[in-house]
C-alpha positions in Angstrom: -0.6 114.3 54.5 2.3 113.9 56.4 2.5 110.7 55.2 2.9 111.9 51.7 5.5 114.4 52.8 7.3 111.6 54.2 7.1 109.5 51.2 8.8 112.6 48.9 11.2 112.9 51.7 12.4 109.2 51.4 12.3 109.2 47.6 14.2 112.5 47.5 16.6 111.3 49.7 17.1 107.9 48.2 17.9 109.8 44.8 20.5 112.0 46.3 22.1 109.1 48.2 22.4 106.9 44.9 23.6 109.5 42.7 26.4 110.5 45.8 27.2 106.9 45.8 27.6 106.6 41.9 30.1 109.9 42.1 32.0 108.5 44.9 32.9 105.4 42.9 35.2 104.0 40.1 37.0 104.0 38.1 35.8 100.0 37.0 36.2 97.1 35.1 33.8 94.7 33.9 35.2 91.8 33.0 32.5 89.8 31.8 30.4 91.3 28.7 28.2 89.1 26.0 28.0 90.1 22.7 25.5 88.2 20.2 25.1 87.9 16.4 22.8 86.5 14.1 23.9 84.6 10.9 24.3 85.9 7.6 26.6 85.7 4.6 29.9 86.3 5.8 29.8 86.7 9.4 30.7 83.6 10.9 28.3 84.1 13.0 25.9 80.4 13.9 22.8 80.5 16.1 20.8 77.4 16.2 17.1 77.2 14.8 16.6 75.6 18.5 17.6 78.3 20.5 15.9 81.0 17.9 12.8 79.8 18.3 12.9 79.4 22.3 11.4 82.0 24.3 15.2 82.3 26.0 16.1 83.8 23.0 13.5 86.8 23.0 13.7 87.6 26.7 17.4 88.3 25.9 16.5 90.5 22.9 14.5 92.2 25.1 17.3 92.7 27.5 19.6 93.7 25.0 17.0 96.1 24.0 16.6 94.9 20.2 14.3 92.8 18.0 15.2 90.0 15.7 13.9 92.1 12.7 16.5 95.8 14.1 19.2 93.4 14.2 18.9 92.2 11.1 18.0 95.5 9.0 20.5 97.7 10.7 23.4 94.8 12.0 24.9 92.9 14.8 27.4 96.0 15.6 24.1 98.0 17.4 24.5 95.6 20.3 28.1 96.7 20.8 27.3 100.4 20.4 24.0 100.0 22.8 27.3 98.6 25.6 29.4 101.1 24.8 27.1 104.0 24.8 25.9 102.7 28.4 29.3 102.4 29.9 30.0 105.8 28.8 27.7 107.1 30.2 28.3 105.2 33.8 29.7 106.7 36.8 31.8 104.1 37.4 32.3 101.5 35.1 34.6 102.8 32.4 35.4 99.8 30.3 34.7 95.7 30.0 35.5 92.5 28.1 33.2 91.9 25.9 33.1 88.1 25.1 33.2 85.9 21.8 31.9 82.3 22.2 32.8 79.7 20.5 31.0 76.2 19.8 31.3 72.5 20.3 33.8 70.7 18.0 34.0 67.5 16.1 37.2 66.6 14.3 38.8 69.2 15.0 36.0 71.4 13.4 32.8 73.4 14.7 30.0 71.2 15.2 26.8 73.0 13.9 24.7 69.9 15.6 25.9 69.8 19.1 26.1 74.3 19.0 23.8 76.8 19.8 25.6 79.6 19.7 29.0 80.4 18.3 29.4 84.4 18.7 33.3 84.6 16.8 36.6 86.4 17.8 36.9 88.1 14.6 33.3 89.8 15.6 34.4 90.4 18.5 37.5 91.5 18.0 36.4 94.4 15.4 33.5 95.6 17.8 36.1 96.1 21.2 38.1 98.3 18.2 35.4 100.8 17.6 35.0 101.1 20.8 38.0 102.5 23.3 35.7 101.3 26.4 35.4 98.1 24.8 38.1 95.1 25.2 38.0 91.5 23.7 37.4 88.5 25.1 38.5 85.6 23.1 37.0 82.3 22.9 39.0 79.6 21.8 37.9 75.5 22.1 40.9 74.2 22.5 40.2 71.4 20.6 40.3 72.3 16.9 42.4 71.7 14.9 44.1 75.2 15.0 43.5 76.0 18.7 47.0 77.1 18.9 46.9 79.6 15.8 43.3 80.7 17.0 44.9 81.4 20.2 48.1 83.4 18.0 45.6 85.4 16.7 43.5 86.8 19.3 46.8 87.4 21.8 47.5 89.3 18.2 44.4 91.3 18.0 44.3 92.4 21.8 42.8 89.7 23.5 42.5 90.4 27.2 41.4 86.6 28.2 40.0 83.7 27.0 36.2 82.2 27.9 34.6 79.1 28.2 31.8 77.6 29.3 32.8 74.3 28.8 29.6 72.6 29.6 28.0 73.5 26.5 31.8 73.9 24.4 32.1 70.1 25.2 35.1 71.2 26.7 37.1 68.5 29.4 39.4 71.2 31.8 41.2 68.6 33.0 41.7 66.4 29.4 45.6 65.9 29.9 45.2 66.8 26.0 45.2 70.2 26.6 48.0 70.7 28.5 50.3 72.3 25.1 46.9 75.3 25.2 47.5 75.6 29.1 51.4 76.0 28.6 50.5 78.5 25.8 48.1 80.8 27.5 50.4 80.8 30.3 53.3 81.9 28.2 50.4 84.2 26.6 49.7 85.9 30.2 45.7 85.5 29.2 43.8 84.6 31.8 41.2 81.8 31.3 37.6 83.0 32.3 35.8 79.8 33.1 32.0 79.0 33.4 31.5 77.4 36.6 28.8 75.9 37.7 25.7 74.3 36.3 24.5 76.5 32.8 20.5 77.3 32.2 21.0 79.7 29.6 21.2 76.6 26.7 18.4 74.7 26.3 20.9 71.8 27.0 24.2 71.4 28.9 26.5 68.9 30.3 27.0 70.3 33.8 29.2 68.0 35.1 31.8 69.9 32.7 31.2 72.9 34.6 32.9 71.2 38.0 34.8 73.6 39.2 37.1 70.3 40.6 38.2 70.0 36.8 40.1 73.2 37.1 43.5 72.2 38.6 45.4 71.1 35.9 45.2 74.7 34.1 46.1 76.0 37.7 49.2 73.5 38.1 50.4 74.0 34.4 50.5 78.2 35.7 47.4 79.5 34.2 45.6 82.4 35.6 42.1 81.0 36.1 39.0 83.4 36.6 36.0 80.9 37.8 32.8 82.7 36.6 29.7 83.3 38.7 32.0 81.6 41.2 30.4 78.2 41.0 27.4 79.9 42.7 24.8 77.4 41.2 24.5 73.4 40.9 26.2 70.1 42.8 28.6 67.4 41.6 30.0 64.7 43.6 27.4 65.4 46.5 28.5 68.5 46.9 27.6 72.2 45.8 30.0 73.4 43.1 31.2 76.2 45.6 32.3 74.2 48.1 34.1 72.2 45.4 35.8 75.5 44.2 37.0 76.6 47.5 39.9 74.3 48.3 41.3 75.4 45.0 41.8 78.9 46.2 43.4 77.9 49.3 46.0 76.1 46.7 46.5 78.2 43.8 47.2 82.3 44.2 46.1 82.3 40.6 43.4 81.4 40.9 40.2 84.5 41.0 36.5 84.2 41.1 34.5 86.8 39.2 30.9 87.6 40.9 28.7 88.0 37.7 25.2 86.9 37.9 25.8 86.8 41.8 22.8 88.6 42.9 20.4 87.3 40.7 17.0 86.2 41.9 17.9 82.2 41.5 21.2 83.0 43.5 19.7 85.7 46.7 22.5 84.8 49.8 25.3 83.6 48.0 27.4 86.8 47.5 27.0 88.0 51.1 28.1 83.9 51.8 31.1 84.0 49.9 32.2 88.1 51.2 32.6 85.9 54.5 34.8 83.0 53.4 38.7 83.8 54.3 39.8 82.5 51.4 38.5 84.4 48.4 39.5 87.6 50.2 41.8 89.7 47.4 40.3 87.3 45.2 37.1 89.0 43.7 36.6 90.2 40.7 34.2 92.4 39.5 31.2 91.4 36.5 28.4 91.9 36.0 27.0 89.1 32.6 25.9 91.8 31.2 22.2 91.7 29.8 21.4 89.8 32.5 21.1 92.5 34.8 18.1 93.7 34.5 14.4 92.9 35.9 13.0 90.6 36.5 16.5 87.9 36.8 18.1 90.7 39.0 16.5 93.8 41.9 17.8 95.1 44.8 14.3 94.7 46.6 15.0 90.3 46.1 17.8 91.5 48.8 15.9 93.4 51.5 17.1 91.5 54.8 20.5 91.5 53.6 20.1 95.3 53.0 17.6 97.9 54.1 14.4 98.7 52.2 15.7 101.8 52.1 19.0 101.1 50.6 16.8 98.7 48.0 15.4 101.8 47.1 18.4 104.1 46.4 19.8 101.2 44.6 16.3 101.1 42.2 16.6 104.5 41.6 19.7 104.3 39.9 19.3 104.8 36.0 22.8 103.3 34.8 22.6 99.3 34.7 26.6 99.7 35.4 26.3 102.1 38.5 22.8 100.3 39.8 25.3 96.5 39.3 27.9 98.0 41.4 25.7 100.1 44.2 23.7 96.9 44.7 27.4 94.8 45.1 28.5 97.5 47.7 25.4 97.6 49.3 25.7 93.7 50.1 29.4 94.7 51.2 31.7 93.8 48.0 34.5 95.4 49.0 36.2 98.1 46.7 39.8 96.4 46.1 37.1 93.5 43.7 35.3 96.3 41.9 38.9 97.7 40.6 40.9 94.2 41.2 40.0 93.5 36.9 42.4 96.6 35.5 45.4 94.5 36.9 44.6 91.1 36.3 43.9 92.1 32.4 47.1 94.3 32.6 45.3 97.1 31.4 46.0 101.1 32.5 42.8 102.4 34.4 42.1 106.0 32.4 42.8 108.8 34.0 40.3 110.3 36.4 
């Protein structure tokens, strides 16, 4: 009986502590959320058959909370509706950047043979325009013949950043041929959010293109670069990608790193290590990598040891996915400035309390 009462008291304390922590935080901006869409006439969306038939695609749909049949019946906008509604319920996160995803390019045009998923800028801009708490994150492959025109369109339609995954878009960030694109990015004041480290979301990738050492060219040309996931996985040139990224922080003040995905099961211990690095002080930005923030990919119990069992229980009892994600990262020591950094970095005014 005594043991039962103690467990009940611990559960109630966990719920109260989790709710109190949520009320005390925010407002935060999530710089890293994904949208998806299915191919349909006139949509421009593209999904390769090999990805659609992959077990990974079914897992992603489960995290998104929809079935392929429902997406086809009700339309791709239900994903943005769900994301927006969850953020509306959050006590901590008030807005999120939703990301387009350009594909690989051959001879200046989309290469469907080498592209697994293409989420057009037009689709994402439309979804962001429908929801006041969503912001448009564009994606433009700089090897497109009309890359500068697409970049101009994105800027005019409210894009707050440009996203690349070089390893699946077949982009070499160190290619001197991209200088004109970088100079335009810098002139527009659009940060470049670049995946760094290995890529395992898709069935194949050229991981050498996501080597963070390749980011020196855009940084040297004045582009604000956000290294997605802080290069927390993978190795290049005999070093971890993270170790290859750190010297750039010491050299370029326009380099930042988002902490999305850094609590996932394949990155246990990474965030705590990164938070102890002096070069990263004041250079971290909050992101989730939505929808990849659910069990079994993420759980506070994976981090027991770095945090107490009681704290893990508190975090696990937080219902809202964004509040739970923020609480876990805060429990691991992430400073308040990192959660709020996105507003100034993307030049977005935070909402009034």
